N, C-alpha and C positions, 0 to 999 in steps of 0.2 A: 322520450329518449334522451333529451337534454339533461334530465335529472341524473342520468348514469354517467355524467362527465364530472371531472374536477374543474370547477369554475375559477375564474380569476379571483373572485371574492373569497373563495375557500383558501386559495394560496396566500392571499394577503392577510386574512384573519389568522392563519396558522403562523405566518411569518411574524406578525405583531406579537402573538403569544410567545413565540420563541425568543424574540429580542427582549421581551419583558421578563423572561424567566418564569413564565406562568405555565407550569406543567398541566394543571387542571384545564385551563383554557385551550391549550394545544391539543390535549387528548380529546376534549369535547368536540373540537373542529374535526379531528381525524375520525372520530366515531360517527359524527353526523353525516359526513361524506360517505363513509362505509355503509351506514344504515340506509342510505339513499339508493343503494344498489350498485355503486361504483365498484368494479373489481379491485380486490386488495392490492394487486400489483400496481395498478394505476395510482392508487392513493399513496402507496409507499413512494413511488417515483416522483409524483407531482408535489407531495408535501414534504416528506422527510428527506429524501435524496436531494431534491431541489434546494431545500432549506440548508442542508449541510454543505452543498456545493457553494451556495451563496456565502455562507459563513467563512469557508476557506478563502474565497475570492476577496472578501472584505479584509481578512487578515493580510493576505498577500499584497494588496495594494495599500496597506498601512492606514486603512480607515477604521479598523478595529484593533483593540489591544488583545493580547493573549488571554487576559482574564475574560473579556467579552466573548471571545471564541469558545472558551471552556464552558462558560455559562450556557450559551446557546446549544452547544453540543450536548451538554448534560440534559437539556430539555428533550432533545430528540432521542437520546438514549433511554430516558425514563418513559417516554411514550411507547417506545418499542418494548420495553420490559412489561408495561401494563398490557400491551396488545398480546404479547406471548402468553400472559396469564389468562387473558380473556379467551383466546382461541385454543382451547384444549381439545384433544381428540387422539385417536389411535392411528398412527401412520402405518401403512401396510406395504409401502414401497421399499425400494432398496435402501440399505444402510450405507451412509457415507460418513467419513470423518472430515470435518471442516475446520481449518485452522489458519491463522496468520503466521507469517514467518517472524523470527526474532527481530526485536527493535521496531516493530510496527505498532505504533501506539494509536494510530487513527484507524479504528476497526469498524467504523459505521457501515462501510460498504459490505464487509463480511457479515455483519449482523443482519443487514437487509437480505443478503443472499440466503442466510440460514432460515429466515422467516418465509421467504418465497418458496424455498425447497420444501419446507414442512407443509405449507399450504397445498403444495402439489403432491403430497403423500409420501415424500422422501423422509426416511428416518435419519435425522441429523444429529450426530454427536459433535457438538460445537465447542472448540477449545480456544480460549482467549489468553492473552498474556504471553510471557516468555515460553517458548517451545523447548522443552527438554527432550533431546533426541532419544534418550533411554526410555523415558515415560511414553513418548509417542510410539516407539517400537513395541513396547509392552502392550499398549492399547490396541495397536493394529493386530498383534498376534492373538490377543484375547477376544476381540470383537469381530475380527474378519470382515471389515467393511467391503462393500462392493468397490469402493474407490476412496482415495484420499484427495480432498480438494484443498489446494494451497492458494492463499490470497496474498498478493504483494502489491502495495500501492506506490512504493518508492523504488526508483531504479537502483538505488544503493542497496536494496534488499535482494537483488538478483543472485548474489553469491550465496546468501543464506538459503534462498529458495533452491538453488542448485544442490546444496548439501542435503536438504530434506528430500528432494526428488531422488537422489542417489540412495538414501536410506530406505525410502518407501519401495523403490524398485528392487532393492536387495531382498525385500520381503515378498517379492513377486506380486505386489499389489499395484493396480493401475493408479496413476496420479494425474489429476487434472489441475491446471493452474489458471489463474485469472487475476485481474486487477490492472491498474494503470501503469504498473511497472513493465507490462508486456505490450508489444505492438499488436495492432489489429490483425495483421497477417499471420501471427503466431510463430514468427521466426525465432524470437528469443525463447519461447517455450520449447520449441524443437531443439534448439542448441543446448539447453540445459538438460535435455533428456526426458521432458514431460511426455506422458502418454497422450495427452490431449490438452487443448486450450479452449476456453470459452470466455467471451467478453462480457456476457450478461447472464442473468439467471435464466432468461428465456432460451438462450443458446445452450446453457449447461444441461438442461433436461434431456434433449435428444442426444447430445454428445454422451451423457452418462449411460444411456441405454445401449449405445453402440460400442462402449469400451470393451476391450478383451477381458476375459475372466481373470487371466493371470498375465504378468509381464516378466520379461527377463531382466537380469541385472544390466547395468550399462557396460559397454565394451571397455576392456582394459586399455586400449590404445587411446592416449590422451594427447590432443593437439598441443603444440608448444605454447599457444596463447593461453590455454587453460592452465598449464603448469605455471606460467608466469602469474596468472590470476591467483592461483593458490598461494604462491609466495607472497604476493601483496596482501592477501587476506590474513596470512599468518602473522605478518608484522604490521597490521593495520594501525594498531594503537601507537606503536613507536613511530610509524611514518606520519601519523596525524600530529603527534607531538613535535616532530621536526618541522613540519610545514607550519604549524602554529607559532613556533619560536621564530621562524623566519618572517612570518607575517607581522608578529609583534614588533620586531626590529624595524621593519620597513614602513609600517603604517602607524606606529605608536599605539598599540592596543593594550598597553600595560594596565589600564584602569577598567578593563571590561567587566571585572567582577562587581564593580560598583554601579554599573549602568543598568537601566531598565531593559527588559527583554525586547522592547520595540526598537531600541537603538541599533543602527546598522552594524556597528562593531560587534555587538552581541550576537546578532544573526549570522554574521560572517564566521565568527569563532565556532559557534555551535554547528555550522554547516561543514566544517573541515572534515570530520570523520565520514560524513555522508558522501562528500566529493571523492575522498579516497576510495571508498567502497564502490562508487559508481565506475571508477576505472577498472576495478576487478570485474564488475558486471559487464562492462563493454568487452573485455577480453574473453570472458566466459561465453558470451553470445556471439562474439566476433561481429559486433554491431556498433559502429561508431556513433550512430544516432543516440545511443544511450548517453554519451557524454554531451552531445549538443542539447539533448532534452534537459539534462541537469544544469548545464550552463545557462540556457535560456530562462529556466525557472528562477535560478539564483540571481541572474542579472535583473530580472523584473522586480524581484523582492528587494534587492539592494537599491535599485534606482528609486523605488517608491519611498525609500527612507533617506533619500538624499545622501547616499554613500559617497565616499571618496571615489572619484572616477577610476583610480588606480586599483581599487580593491579586488575586482574580479580578475584583472590581468595578473596582479601580483599573486593571487591564490593559485591560479593554474600554472603560472611560471615557476613558482616555488615547488609545486608538486612535480613538475617536469624535471627540475634539477635534482630532486630526491630520487627520481626513477631513471636516471641516466643509464644505469646498468641493466635496465629492463627494456630491451629493444622494441618489443611490440607495444608496450605502454607508451614509450617515447614517441613512436610513430603516430599513435592515436592523438597524443597531446599536442603534437606539432601543428595540427590543424586548428587548435583552439587558441594558441598564444602567438 
């Protein structure tokens, strides 16, 4: 029975192959564990998912560079590609359309979900990269999936997720959401109008079965917080530029373009649009914890890079000044600065 478990040595061997960029060795470890009779879901979780989480943690705590992160991620992606080619077969279950929201470049969790659903017999139409609303609507109308599954890992993506949920529901198609952008209780999912929420692939399967055949469009009555969120999203680029200009003046960030991506100033600058979008996400979901989640993550990343102690406070304060005429956003930000 012990042979049907993923052992510590398996995890270590896979991790070593990942860090060395050795796709062949990583795939060999994966297949050896799989051939030993360990369920595929367990192998995916203990090897690829655990490896990818470790990669992200090492970057966040400034022990790995962006280049190291990308190399290790590439190994995991190529192992998954080879696994997909190896495990062919005809799925006879329900058809779903699975996609990430726009500006989601870390798609590993979604790829893992696609593999697990296919193994369970679900016919998965998997879309990566930028999501074009017109193309998505056309694909839904043409293929008539049982449901659309949307994945979002960043709280800054909640606004984009809400727009896609509205589009899908206007086509009378159920939409399930998941990913670390959402809370375990499913509050944020409900607030943006999703038909259902699932935290894991194991949870997604029974939820998928119980989904209604068709759904209605979202109600026309829009809460004031949502209208405010829509205004912020509409001017997100300009708002980010204003905040960035203010930060450059207060923290002397004028030479950011010449700095390595690991420097705290570069991390701070590239985070500005995500912070702006997280405010819209908090308003859309009427959930202040969206902002505390973003603030906590960014503080940890900046502190690991010995950032100026003023950096986080200045960022949130600058954003609050730019949003003085948005009362609900101002109220949310007041608790952070």
